[in-house]
C-alpha positions, 0 to 999 in steps of 0.5 A: 541775321547773324553778325561777325565781329572781327578784331584785327591786332595790328603790328605796332605802326601799321594801322594806317596801312590796314586802314588804307587796304581796307578802304581802297582795296578790301571794301571794293572786293567786298562789294563785288562779293556781296559782303555787307559791312555795317561798321569799322571802329578803332580804339580811342580809349581803352586797351587795344589802340592797335586794333581795328574792330569791324562787323559783317552782317549775314543772312545766315552761316551758309551765306557767310561761308560761301561768300567769305570763301569766294572772297578768300580765293579771289586772285585780286585779294591775293595780289592786293594783300601781298601788295599792301604787305610789301613793307612787312606784316600788317596784322599780327592776329585776327579774332572772329565772333559770330553773334545773333541779336537778342529779341530786344536789340535795336538791331535786327 
């Protein structure tokens, strides 16, 4: 398994729109494409109170490439993203890191 950590830095004041998009649009589309998120977090204390952090579990880089590309090419995703941004952009920046668990990690 590999894990992808993604951090979305929101435009100030747009976090509610991002959370709504994930809950109502993105997650159902990910299920359709077989994408397995393992958790979502917002910052309570510390830097980045406009950031959404989440992780996705992947079997391999090949699986990630195949499924992520299918999701990104889905016309329904494009329509949902466009609709969610009708009042303006939501995300200012996205960071992505691919990680592998150590042999002593509780998560494998």
